[in-house]
N, C-alpha and C positions, 0 to 999 in steps of 0.2 A: 160175512161173505156176500157178494153181490149175486142176488137170486134173478136178475133180469133175464128173459128169455133171449136166446142167441138169435141174431139177425143174420139170416142166412142168405148170402150173395154169392155164394159158390156157383151156382147155376140156376137157370130157369127150369131144370129137370127135378128140382126138390119140391115142387108145388105137390099139395095134397087136393084130392077131389072137393069140390064145393058140396054143400048140402043137396043142391039141385042136381048135381053130377051124380052124386051118390043115389039119390032116388031113381034117376034114369038108369043107372046100373042095376039097382035092385028089381026094377020092374021090367027089365029088358026080356023081350022073347028071343030064345036061343035054340040052336040046333047043332049038328056035327058040321064044322065048316069044311073039313077035309072031303066030305061028300057034297060041299056047296050047299047045305042046308040049314045054314044059321041065317035067319031072315035079317037080324040087325046088322050083322056084318055085310050082308049084301046090300043093305040099304045105305051103310056108311061108304062102302066102296062106290057104288052108283052116285051117291051125292057128291063126293070128291071128285070122281071123274068129270061130272057135269060142271061142277065149280071151276074146274080148270080147263074146260074145253077139250077134254079127252073123251074117249070111248069107254074105258073100263079102269077099274081100281083093283088094288091088292092090298089088304092089311097085312103089315108085316111086324113082327115083335119089336124091332128097332130100326133106327135110321141107317145103321151101318149094315143090316141085312138087306134093306131096300136098295141102298147104293151099290152093294155088291151084286145083286140080282141084275141090276140095270147094266153094270159093266160085263156081267156073263152074257147077257143079252146081245150086246152090241159089238163084241169082240170075239176072236178066237186066239189060241196060243200063238205067241209070237208077235201079236200085235202091240201097238202102244197107244196109251192113253194120255192126252195132255191136259193139263190144269195148272193153275197158278201154285206157286210154292207154298202158299198158306193153306191150301185146300184140306179140308176135312179128311177127304178119301186117302190123301197120302199121309197125313200127320197123325190121324187118330183112329185108323182103322186095321192096325196090326198088320200091315202088309197083304191084307186079305186078297187084294187084286192078283198078287202073285200066287197065292195058295190056291184059289178058286178058279181063276181064270188063265192063268199063265201068261200074263201080260205084263209089260214094263210100263212105267210112267215117266213122263218127260215134263220137267216142272218149268213154267213160264215165269218170267220176271215182271209180274204187275206192279202196280203201284197201290200199296194199301189193299191188296187183294183184288184190284180190278185190272183186268187185262184189255187189250185192244186187239183190232184186227191184225196189225203187224206182228204182234207177239205169236198169233196163232200162224200166220204164213211163215214165220222163221221156224217155227217148231215142227212143221210137217216134214217127214224124212223123205228123201229121194228114194226112188225104186231101185235099190241094190240089194242083192242077195244077203249082205252081211248087216243089213239094218231091219230093225223091226218096221211094220207097217203101221203107219199113223192112222188110227180108225175111229177115235171117239174123242169128242170134246166135252169136259165136264165142267160146268161153271157151279159156283156156289153163291146163294143169295138169302139171306145175308152172309158175309165172310166173316166167321167166327174169329179165327186166329189174326185176322186183319183188324179186329176192333168193331165188328158189327157194321162194317161199310156195306153199301147196297148199289146194285145196278138198277137203272131204270129200264123201261120197255124199250126206248129208242136204242140204248146201248146193246140191249139183249138181242134185240132184232138185227142189227149191223153184224153182230158176233156169229150169231146162228146162221144168218144167210150166207155169210162168207164160209162158214164150216160146211154148209150143205153144198156149195158150189164146188168143194174140194172133196166130196164124197165122204165127209164125215158124219158119223151119227152124232146126236147131241143130248146130253143128259143134264138136267138140273137138279143139283143137291139144294133143294129148297127148304131145308130143315127149318129155317126161320123166315120162309118167303112171305108169310103173311105180316111179319113185322117189316119187310121191305115194302110191301104193298100198302101198309098203314103210312108209310112216309110219303109214298109217290101219288096214293091215291088212285092207282091203277086198278083195273079189273083183272082178277085172276083168270077169267076165261080167255084173255088175250094170250096168256102164256102158253097154252096148249099148242097152238100151232107152229111155235117157235122150236118145239123140242120133240124128240122121239119118246122119251120118259121124263117124269118129273117126280122127285119123292119129296115128301115134307113131314115133319115131325107133328104129332099130336101131343106129346109129352114134355114139350118145352114151353114157350110162352103161352100156348094155348090151354096148358093145364091139365091135359088128361094124365092118367099114371102111367100108361104104356101105350106104345104103339106109333108106328109111322105108315104113310100110305105111298105106295107106288102107283102111278097112273101112266096110262099109254094107249096104245090101239088094242082092239080086241084080240088080235093075234099075239101081240108081244105080252099080253097080260095072261093069256092062256099058257104061253111057255113059262112066264115067270112064276106062276102057280106051281109047275113042275119043279122049277129050280128052288123055289122056296121049300118045297118038301124034301128035296135032295139036301139041303142045308139045315135040315130038322126043324123048319119052321111051321110045318103043318100042325095046326091046333084044332080043338074040338069045339067046345061051347065058348067061342070067343066073344060072343054077343055082348056078355057083361062088360068086356073091355071095349068093343066097338061102340057101345052105347055111350060111354064117357067120351069117345073120340067125336061122335056125332053130335052129342051136347056141346063139346068144346068148339067145333065148327060152327055151329048155329047161333052160339051165345058169347064167345070169348074172343072173336076177331076184333071187334070194334074197340075193346077195351085195352089193346095193345098199346095205344097212344099214351095211356097212363103210365106203362113201364117206361116209355122213352122220356116221359116228363121227370121221372123219378131218376133216370140216368143223367139227364141233364143237370138235375141238381148236384149229383156227384160229381161231374164233370167242373162244374162251376166252384165247387170246394177245391178240388184238386189243383185247379188253375191259381188258386191263392196260395198254395204251399210251394215255396221255393225249392223244395227238395224233390219235386216232380219236374223232371226234364222234358217229358213230351206225353202228350195225351193222343192216343190214335183218333182218327177224324171220323169215326162212325157217329151216326145219329139215332141209332136204335137202342135196344136195351142192354148192350155190351158195352163195358167201359174198360179198356185196356190202357195202362200208362206205365211210363218208364220212370225209375228214380235215378237221381243222381248217386254215383258210387260213393261221394264224399258224405252223403245222407245216411242212407242205410241200405241193406240188402232187401230183395224181395221177402225172402224167409223172415228177416226182423220185422218188417212192416206187417206181414200177415200175423206173426205172433203178437205185435202190439196190438192189433184189431182184435185179435182172439181175447186178449186179456180185457178188453172193452165189450166183449160179448158180440163181436162181429165176426162172421165166417167170410173169408175170400180165398182166392187161390192165387199162389204164385206161378207166373207164366213164363219164367225165366229167370236168370240170376238177379236182374233188376227189373223185372217186369211182373206186373200184377194185374189181375182181372177181377172186376165186379160184374155181376149179372143181376138186373132188377126183374121182378116178376110179380105174379099177382098176390102172392103170400107175404110181400113186404109192403108195408103201408108207407105212405108219404111221411107220417110222422117217425116212422123208424128209420127212413132214410136221413131225415132231418138230424136224428141223432148220430148217425155215422158221419154226416157232414161235420157235425161238432168235433168228433173225435179227429177227423182228418185234420181240421183246421187247428187243433190243438198239438198235433205232431210236427211242431216247426223245425225246419231245417237248421 
């Protein structure tokens, strides 16, 4: 029996805290965050807000909660949110925008997750009684379902400036924003002025075990704290988790380029396999590719890799996703590449 450990490419959410992160968690000073008396949580929220050029921040249990709080802040029932058809808020958040905020969503036909000003212009509803009111633009950076594609700051500014002229609020689902910034070399502080709120995950490529941050104005975060409580997100001694997030922000952002290099290794191997019909064009740590129907199904491909001690995810009948992260080494990725190249069409 092959006793090799599994190489886990299911997601970058599978990482475990590093020894240094565990030490930061163990030694964290804590208090009751519902009373805003957890010093480590307050330190994390302040650090994150300053990093992104915003006034205030809020620690949330998950990216979904952070996004849904933002939608609730910027809309009212009968409003409509516009986003790309691949957006996480539409595809992977259980329709929570309808449940919690009473809004609809209009999907934009971007190219590999990237929209332009004309897409926004065409999506804004006329002012008729029988139509919802377009009130919020949500962008995602990087674009998960599109293959980890990214916007640069120039694109962001064009889109958000136009949205603002149309009276729209602007939220960034920046779950993997620091992966995008690692590619562009831009400063996170320049993103704050473009948006009303920004969320980002601590528990993906940054390697923390739990949590996301929502940043915005002092006023919006005061209201966000109330909405978080209503959603069941009021937590007590969260400094143990906040310490992990603070360590991740301070020490793990620069290493994201290593995950991108590992993803490039996978892309190069997939390009040699004639059974792969298309590799989506992202440059970050997400690799999404389509298989020829005459080759094998995504389910069969995943099963084949599982037999070689590699975990990955089917993303459709003929589509597969790999995600690289800090708990997968270059040597392990080389092993995966060898497996891919042996699975000839």
